[in-house]
Chimera marker file (.cmm) of the C-alpha trace (Angstrom):
<marker_set name="trace">
<marker id="1" x="0.000" y="0.000" z="0.000" r="1" g="1" b="0" radius="0.5"/>
<marker id="2" x="2.849" y="2.390" z="0.820" r="1" g="1" b="0" radius="0.5"/>
<marker id="3" x="4.145" y="2.313" z="-2.768" r="1" g="1" b="0" radius="0.5"/>
<marker id="4" x="0.606" y="2.782" z="-4.103" r="1" g="1" b="0" radius="0.5"/>
<marker id="5" x="0.091" y="5.852" z="-1.915" r="1" g="1" b="0" radius="0.5"/>
<marker id="6" x="3.391" y="7.386" z="-2.967" r="1" g="1" b="0" radius="0.5"/>
<marker id="7" x="2.660" y="6.646" z="-6.627" r="1" g="1" b="0" radius="0.5"/>
<marker id="8" x="-0.840" y="8.160" z="-6.406" r="1" g="1" b="0" radius="0.5"/>
<marker id="9" x="0.419" y="11.315" z="-4.686" r="1" g="1" b="0" radius="0.5"/>
<marker id="10" x="3.289" y="11.683" z="-7.148" r="1" g="1" b="0" radius="0.5"/>
<marker id="11" x="1.014" y="11.198" z="-10.174" r="1" g="1" b="0" radius="0.5"/>
<marker id="12" x="-1.555" y="13.645" z="-8.832" r="1" g="1" b="0" radius="0.5"/>
<marker id="13" x="1.216" y="16.154" z="-8.185" r="1" g="1" b="0" radius="0.5"/>
<marker id="14" x="2.521" y="15.807" z="-11.759" r="1" g="1" b="0" radius="0.5"/>
<marker id="15" x="-1.015" y="16.262" z="-13.129" r="1" g="1" b="0" radius="0.5"/>
<marker id="16" x="-1.496" y="19.349" z="-10.964" r="1" g="1" b="0" radius="0.5"/>
<marker id="17" x="1.820" y="20.861" z="-12.080" r="1" g="1" b="0" radius="0.5"/>
<marker id="18" x="0.766" y="20.308" z="-15.716" r="1" g="1" b="0" radius="0.5"/>
<marker id="19" x="-2.606" y="21.920" z="-15.006" r="1" g="1" b="0" radius="0.5"/>
<marker id="20" x="-0.909" y="24.934" z="-13.392" r="1" g="1" b="0" radius="0.5"/>
<marker id="21" x="1.341" y="25.295" z="-16.425" r="1" g="1" b="0" radius="0.5"/>
<marker id="22" x="-1.617" y="25.174" z="-18.830" r="1" g="1" b="0" radius="0.5"/>
<marker id="23" x="-3.679" y="27.609" z="-16.765" r="1" g="1" b="0" radius="0.5"/>
<marker id="24" x="-0.738" y="30.002" z="-16.517" r="1" g="1" b="0" radius="0.5"/>
<marker id="25" x="-0.389" y="29.960" z="-20.316" r="1" g="1" b="0" radius="0.5"/>
<marker id="26" x="-4.148" y="30.526" z="-20.662" r="1" g="1" b="0" radius="0.5"/>
<marker id="27" x="-4.088" y="33.439" z="-18.234" r="1" g="1" b="0" radius="0.5"/>
<marker id="28" x="-1.091" y="34.995" z="-19.980" r="1" g="1" b="0" radius="0.5"/>
<marker id="29" x="-2.945" y="34.668" z="-23.299" r="1" g="1" b="0" radius="0.5"/>
<marker id="30" x="-6.078" y="36.291" z="-21.893" r="1" g="1" b="0" radius="0.5"/>
<marker id="31" x="-4.081" y="39.187" z="-20.476" r="1" g="1" b="0" radius="0.5"/>
<marker id="32" x="-2.204" y="39.614" z="-23.757" r="1" g="1" b="0" radius="0.5"/>
<marker id="33" x="-5.442" y="39.505" z="-25.763" r="1" g="1" b="0" radius="0.5"/>
<marker id="34" x="-7.015" y="42.098" z="-23.497" r="1" g="1" b="0" radius="0.5"/>
<marker id="35" x="-4.064" y="44.420" z="-24.013" r="1" g="1" b="0" radius="0.5"/>
<marker id="36" x="-4.333" y="44.158" z="-27.799" r="1" g="1" b="0" radius="0.5"/>
<marker id="37" x="-8.087" y="44.741" z="-28.037" r="1" g="1" b="0" radius="0.5"/>
<marker id="38" x="-9.563" y="48.143" z="-27.405" r="1" g="1" b="0" radius="0.5"/>
<marker id="39" x="-13.197" y="47.085" z="-27.403" r="1" g="1" b="0" radius="0.5"/>
<marker id="40" x="-15.868" y="47.373" z="-24.768" r="1" g="1" b="0" radius="0.5"/>
<marker id="41" x="-16.326" y="43.679" z="-24.064" r="1" g="1" b="0" radius="0.5"/>
<marker id="42" x="-18.467" y="44.382" z="-21.001" r="1" g="1" b="0" radius="0.5"/>
<marker id="43" x="-21.420" y="45.051" z="-23.290" r="1" g="1" b="0" radius="0.5"/>
<marker id="44" x="-20.722" y="42.435" z="-25.946" r="1" g="1" b="0" radius="0.5"/>
<marker id="45" x="-23.828" y="40.260" z="-26.370" r="1" g="1" b="0" radius="0.5"/>
<marker id="46" x="-21.802" y="37.586" z="-28.166" r="1" g="1" b="0" radius="0.5"/>
<marker id="47" x="-20.203" y="35.972" z="-25.161" r="1" g="1" b="0" radius="0.5"/>
<marker id="48" x="-18.300" y="36.218" z="-21.951" r="1" g="1" b="0" radius="0.5"/>
<marker id="49" x="-16.166" y="39.187" z="-21.103" r="1" g="1" b="0" radius="0.5"/>
<marker id="50" x="-12.402" y="39.175" z="-21.003" r="1" g="1" b="0" radius="0.5"/>
<marker id="51" x="-12.630" y="40.245" z="-17.364" r="1" g="1" b="0" radius="0.5"/>
<marker id="52" x="-14.771" y="37.193" z="-16.585" r="1" g="1" b="0" radius="0.5"/>
<marker id="53" x="-12.399" y="34.850" z="-18.426" r="1" g="1" b="0" radius="0.5"/>
<marker id="54" x="-9.426" y="36.355" z="-16.614" r="1" g="1" b="0" radius="0.5"/>
<marker id="55" x="-11.093" y="36.059" z="-13.195" r="1" g="1" b="0" radius="0.5"/>
<marker id="56" x="-12.306" y="32.512" z="-13.882" r="1" g="1" b="0" radius="0.5"/>
<marker id="57" x="-8.888" y="31.327" z="-15.052" r="1" g="1" b="0" radius="0.5"/>
<marker id="58" x="-7.161" y="33.064" z="-12.131" r="1" g="1" b="0" radius="0.5"/>
<marker id="59" x="-9.554" y="31.310" z="-9.740" r="1" g="1" b="0" radius="0.5"/>
<marker id="60" x="-8.815" y="27.911" z="-11.298" r="1" g="1" b="0" radius="0.5"/>
<marker id="61" x="-5.096" y="28.657" z="-11.085" r="1" g="1" b="0" radius="0.5"/>
<marker id="62" x="-5.391" y="29.585" z="-7.405" r="1" g="1" b="0" radius="0.5"/>
<marker id="63" x="-7.277" y="26.361" z="-6.644" r="1" g="1" b="0" radius="0.5"/>
<marker id="64" x="-4.650" y="24.293" z="-8.471" r="1" g="1" b="0" radius="0.5"/>
<marker id="65" x="-1.853" y="26.027" z="-6.542" r="1" g="1" b="0" radius="0.5"/>
<marker id="66" x="-3.642" y="25.200" z="-3.288" r="1" g="1" b="0" radius="0.5"/>
<marker id="67" x="-4.007" y="21.574" z="-4.372" r="1" g="1" b="0" radius="0.5"/>
<marker id="68" x="-0.279" y="21.458" z="-5.200" r="1" g="1" b="0" radius="0.5"/>
<marker id="69" x="0.524" y="22.805" z="-1.731" r="1" g="1" b="0" radius="0.5"/>
<marker id="70" x="-1.718" y="20.130" z="-0.157" r="1" g="1" b="0" radius="0.5"/>
<marker id="71" x="0.001" y="17.420" z="-2.204" r="1" g="1" b="0" radius="0.5"/>
<marker id="72" x="3.467" y="18.658" z="-1.248" r="1" g="1" b="0" radius="0.5"/>
<marker id="73" x="2.484" y="18.582" z="2.433" r="1" g="1" b="0" radius="0.5"/>
<marker id="74" x="1.072" y="15.056" z="2.001" r="1" g="1" b="0" radius="0.5"/>
<marker id="75" x="4.318" y="13.921" z="0.372" r="1" g="1" b="0" radius="0.5"/>
<marker id="76" x="6.272" y="15.464" z="3.269" r="1" g="1" b="0" radius="0.5"/>
<marker id="77" x="4.039" y="13.630" z="5.777" r="1" g="1" b="0" radius="0.5"/>
<marker id="78" x="4.616" y="10.420" z="3.820" r="1" g="1" b="0" radius="0.5"/>
<marker id="79" x="8.398" y="10.917" z="3.921" r="1" g="1" b="0" radius="0.5"/>
<marker id="80" x="8.242" y="11.617" z="7.672" r="1" g="1" b="0" radius="0.5"/>
<marker id="81" x="6.111" y="8.531" z="8.310" r="1" g="1" b="0" radius="0.5"/>
<marker id="82" x="3.104" y="10.591" z="9.420" r="1" g="1" b="0" radius="0.5"/>
<marker id="83" x="0.890" y="9.988" z="6.387" r="1" g="1" b="0" radius="0.5"/>
<marker id="84" x="-2.550" y="8.736" z="7.388" r="1" g="1" b="0" radius="0.5"/>
<marker id="85" x="-2.486" y="10.459" z="10.803" r="1" g="1" b="0" radius="0.5"/>
<marker id="86" x="-4.850" y="13.339" z="11.484" r="1" g="1" b="0" radius="0.5"/>
<marker id="87" x="-2.960" y="16.586" z="12.042" r="1" g="1" b="0" radius="0.5"/>
<marker id="88" x="-5.687" y="17.792" z="14.415" r="1" g="1" b="0" radius="0.5"/>
<marker id="89" x="-6.361" y="14.874" z="16.755" r="1" g="1" b="0" radius="0.5"/>
<marker id="90" x="-3.491" y="12.508" z="15.945" r="1" g="1" b="0" radius="0.5"/>
<marker id="91" x="-5.841" y="9.632" z="15.212" r="1" g="1" b="0" radius="0.5"/>
<marker id="92" x="-5.853" y="7.550" z="12.052" r="1" g="1" b="0" radius="0.5"/>
<marker id="93" x="-7.510" y="8.837" z="8.894" r="1" g="1" b="0" radius="0.5"/>
<marker id="94" x="-9.921" y="6.275" z="7.442" r="1" g="1" b="0" radius="0.5"/>
<marker id="95" x="-8.535" y="4.454" z="4.383" r="1" g="1" b="0" radius="0.5"/>
<marker id="96" x="-11.717" y="5.352" z="2.477" r="1" g="1" b="0" radius="0.5"/>
<marker id="97" x="-11.077" y="9.056" z="3.107" r="1" g="1" b="0" radius="0.5"/>
<marker id="98" x="-7.457" y="8.731" z="2.010" r="1" g="1" b="0" radius="0.5"/>
<marker id="99" x="-8.577" y="6.893" z="-1.125" r="1" g="1" b="0" radius="0.5"/>
<marker id="100" x="-11.014" y="9.699" z="-1.958" r="1" g="1" b="0" radius="0.5"/>
<marker id="101" x="-8.670" y="12.548" z="-0.937" r="1" g="1" b="0" radius="0.5"/>
<marker id="102" x="-5.069" y="11.329" z="-0.832" r="1" g="1" b="0" radius="0.5"/>
<marker id="103" x="-3.759" y="14.746" z="0.223" r="1" g="1" b="0" radius="0.5"/>
<marker id="104" x="-6.108" y="15.144" z="3.188" r="1" g="1" b="0" radius="0.5"/>
<marker id="105" x="-4.516" y="15.943" z="6.523" r="1" g="1" b="0" radius="0.5"/>
<marker id="106" x="-7.525" y="15.433" z="8.802" r="1" g="1" b="0" radius="0.5"/>
<marker id="107" x="-9.912" y="12.668" z="9.713" r="1" g="1" b="0" radius="0.5"/>
<marker id="108" x="-13.605" y="13.053" z="8.888" r="1" g="1" b="0" radius="0.5"/>
<marker id="109" x="-14.542" y="14.085" z="12.433" r="1" g="1" b="0" radius="0.5"/>
<marker id="110" x="-11.945" y="16.872" z="12.566" r="1" g="1" b="0" radius="0.5"/>
<marker id="111" x="-12.780" y="18.034" z="9.040" r="1" g="1" b="0" radius="0.5"/>
<marker id="112" x="-16.467" y="18.245" z="9.978" r="1" g="1" b="0" radius="0.5"/>
<marker id="113" x="-15.616" y="20.267" z="13.091" r="1" g="1" b="0" radius="0.5"/>
<marker id="114" x="-13.905" y="22.987" z="11.032" r="1" g="1" b="0" radius="0.5"/>
<link id1="1" id2="2" r="1" g="1" b="0" radius="0.2"/>
<link id1="2" id2="3" r="1" g="1" b="0" radius="0.2"/>
<link id1="3" id2="4" r="1" g="1" b="0" radius="0.2"/>
<link id1="4" id2="5" r="1" g="1" b="0" radius="0.2"/>
<link id1="5" id2="6" r="1" g="1" b="0" radius="0.2"/>
<link id1="6" id2="7" r="1" g="1" b="0" radius="0.2"/>
<link id1="7" id2="8" r="1" g="1" b="0" radius="0.2"/>
<link id1="8" id2="9" r="1" g="1" b="0" radius="0.2"/>
<link id1="9" id2="10" r="1" g="1" b="0" radius="0.2"/>
<link id1="10" id2="11" r="1" g="1" b="0" radius="0.2"/>
<link id1="11" id2="12" r="1" g="1" b="0" radius="0.2"/>
<link id1="12" id2="13" r="1" g="1" b="0" radius="0.2"/>
<link id1="13" id2="14" r="1" g="1" b="0" radius="0.2"/>
<link id1="14" id2="15" r="1" g="1" b="0" radius="0.2"/>
<link id1="15" id2="16" r="1" g="1" b="0" radius="0.2"/>
<link id1="16" id2="17" r="1" g="1" b="0" radius="0.2"/>
<link id1="17" id2="18" r="1" g="1" b="0" radius="0.2"/>
<link id1="18" id2="19" r="1" g="1" b="0" radius="0.2"/>
<link id1="19" id2="20" r="1" g="1" b="0" radius="0.2"/>
<link id1="20" id2="21" r="1" g="1" b="0" radius="0.2"/>
<link id1="21" id2="22" r="1" g="1" b="0" radius="0.2"/>
<link id1="22" id2="23" r="1" g="1" b="0" radius="0.2"/>
<link id1="23" id2="24" r="1" g="1" b="0" radius="0.2"/>
<link id1="24" id2="25" r="1" g="1" b="0" radius="0.2"/>
<link id1="25" id2="26" r="1" g="1" b="0" radius="0.2"/>
<link id1="26" id2="27" r="1" g="1" b="0" radius="0.2"/>
<link id1="27" id2="28" r="1" g="1" b="0" radius="0.2"/>
<link id1="28" id2="29" r="1" g="1" b="0" radius="0.2"/>
<link id1="29" id2="30" r="1" g="1" b="0" radius="0.2"/>
<link id1="30" id2="31" r="1" g="1" b="0" radius="0.2"/>
<link id1="31" id2="32" r="1" g="1" b="0" radius="0.2"/>
<link id1="32" id2="33" r="1" g="1" b="0" radius="0.2"/>
<link id1="33" id2="34" r="1" g="1" b="0" radius="0.2"/>
<link id1="34" id2="35" r="1" g="1" b="0" radius="0.2"/>
<link id1="35" id2="36" r="1" g="1" b="0" radius="0.2"/>
<link id1="36" id2="37" r="1" g="1" b="0" radius="0.2"/>
<link id1="37" id2="38" r="1" g="1" b="0" radius="0.2"/>
<link id1="38" id2="39" r="1" g="1" b="0" radius="0.2"/>
<link id1="39" id2="40" r="1" g="1" b="0" radius="0.2"/>
<link id1="40" id2="41" r="1" g="1" b="0" radius="0.2"/>
<link id1="41" id2="42" r="1" g="1" b="0" radius="0.2"/>
<link id1="42" id2="43" r="1" g="1" b="0" radius="0.2"/>
<link id1="43" id2="44" r="1" g="1" b="0" radius="0.2"/>
<link id1="44" id2="45" r="1" g="1" b="0" radius="0.2"/>
<link id1="45" id2="46" r="1" g="1" b="0" radius="0.2"/>
<link id1="46" id2="47" r="1" g="1" b="0" radius="0.2"/>
<link id1="47" id2="48" r="1" g="1" b="0" radius="0.2"/>
<link id1="48" id2="49" r="1" g="1" b="0" radius="0.2"/>
<link id1="49" id2="50" r="1" g="1" b="0" radius="0.2"/>
<link id1="50" id2="51" r="1" g="1" b="0" radius="0.2"/>
<link id1="51" id2="52" r="1" g="1" b="0" radius="0.2"/>
<link id1="52" id2="53" r="1" g="1" b="0" radius="0.2"/>
<link id1="53" id2="54" r="1" g="1" b="0" radius="0.2"/>
<link id1="54" id2="55" r="1" g="1" b="0" radius="0.2"/>
<link id1="55" id2="56" r="1" g="1" b="0" radius="0.2"/>
<link id1="56" id2="57" r="1" g="1" b="0" radius="0.2"/>
<link id1="57" id2="58" r="1" g="1" b="0" radius="0.2"/>
<link id1="58" id2="59" r="1" g="1" b="0" radius="0.2"/>
<link id1="59" id2="60" r="1" g="1" b="0" radius="0.2"/>
<link id1="60" id2="61" r="1" g="1" b="0" radius="0.2"/>
<link id1="61" id2="62" r="1" g="1" b="0" radius="0.2"/>
<link id1="62" id2="63" r="1" g="1" b="0" radius="0.2"/>
<link id1="63" id2="64" r="1" g="1" b="0" radius="0.2"/>
<link id1="64" id2="65" r="1" g="1" b="0" radius="0.2"/>
<link id1="65" id2="66" r="1" g="1" b="0" radius="0.2"/>
<link id1="66" id2="67" r="1" g="1" b="0" radius="0.2"/>
<link id1="67" id2="68" r="1" g="1" b="0" radius="0.2"/>
<link id1="68" id2="69" r="1" g="1" b="0" radius="0.2"/>
<link id1="69" id2="70" r="1" g="1" b="0" radius="0.2"/>
<link id1="70" id2="71" r="1" g="1" b="0" radius="0.2"/>
<link id1="71" id2="72" r="1" g="1" b="0" radius="0.2"/>
<link id1="72" id2="73" r="1" g="1" b="0" radius="0.2"/>
<link id1="73" id2="74" r="1" g="1" b="0" radius="0.2"/>
<link id1="74" id2="75" r="1" g="1" b="0" radius="0.2"/>
<link id1="75" id2="76" r="1" g="1" b="0" radius="0.2"/>
<link id1="76" id2="77" r="1" g="1" b="0" radius="0.2"/>
<link id1="77" id2="78" r="1" g="1" b="0" radius="0.2"/>
<link id1="78" id2="79" r="1" g="1" b="0" radius="0.2"/>
<link id1="79" id2="80" r="1" g="1" b="0" radius="0.2"/>
<link id1="80" id2="81" r="1" g="1" b="0" radius="0.2"/>
<link id1="81" id2="82" r="1" g="1" b="0" radius="0.2"/>
<link id1="82" id2="83" r="1" g="1" b="0" radius="0.2"/>
<link id1="83" id2="84" r="1" g="1" b="0" radius="0.2"/>
<link id1="84" id2="85" r="1" g="1" b="0" radius="0.2"/>
<link id1="85" id2="86" r="1" g="1" b="0" radius="0.2"/>
<link id1="86" id2="87" r="1" g="1" b="0" radius="0.2"/>
<link id1="87" id2="88" r="1" g="1" b="0" radius="0.2"/>
<link id1="88" id2="89" r="1" g="1" b="0" radius="0.2"/>
<link id1="89" id2="90" r="1" g="1" b="0" radius="0.2"/>
<link id1="90" id2="91" r="1" g="1" b="0" radius="0.2"/>
<link id1="91" id2="92" r="1" g="1" b="0" radius="0.2"/>
<link id1="92" id2="93" r="1" g="1" b="0" radius="0.2"/>
<link id1="93" id2="94" r="1" g="1" b="0" radius="0.2"/>
<link id1="94" id2="95" r="1" g="1" b="0" radius="0.2"/>
<link id1="95" id2="96" r="1" g="1" b="0" radius="0.2"/>
<link id1="96" id2="97" r="1" g="1" b="0" radius="0.2"/>
<link id1="97" id2="98" r="1" g="1" b="0" radius="0.2"/>
<link id1="98" id2="99" r="1" g="1" b="0" radius="0.2"/>
<link id1="99" id2="100" r="1" g="1" b="0" radius="0.2"/>
<link id1="100" id2="101" r="1" g="1" b="0" radius="0.2"/>
<link id1="101" id2="102" r="1" g="1" b="0" radius="0.2"/>
<link id1="102" id2="103" r="1" g="1" b="0" radius="0.2"/>
<link id1="103" id2="104" r="1" g="1" b="0" radius="0.2"/>
<link id1="104" id2="105" r="1" g="1" b="0" radius="0.2"/>
<link id1="105" id2="106" r="1" g="1" b="0" radius="0.2"/>
<link id1="106" id2="107" r="1" g="1" b="0" radius="0.2"/>
<link id1="107" id2="108" r="1" g="1" b="0" radius="0.2"/>
<link id1="108" id2="109" r="1" g="1" b="0" radius="0.2"/>
<link id1="109" id2="110" r="1" g="1" b="0" radius="0.2"/>
<link id1="110" id2="111" r="1" g="1" b="0" radius="0.2"/>
<link id1="111" id2="112" r="1" g="1" b="0" radius="0.2"/>
<link id1="112" id2="113" r="1" g="1" b="0" radius="0.2"/>
<link id1="113" id2="114" r="1" g="1" b="0" radius="0.2"/>
</marker_set>
């Protein structure tokens, strides 16, 4: 199981890094496009505004960065031998919870209490 956990965390981290890279390129493209266009997209009936696209992509990028941070902390806990222990109460985290959220740092009871 230990190798499976490490493999899952490492694969999820690689996927998240790739997602961050793609979202960063998208955001850079949106910002560049906005700088080159001098139109009033706020009142364009044809679709979403550049401001909306920029905010949406920035939000996705922020969420992915948070997920990467969670994964890095989970990998550090794994290396320290603390993976699967709740950071709040010190008890074990249910295997089902770890399977659903490999980067989680709390058991269900402590997560619900937040």
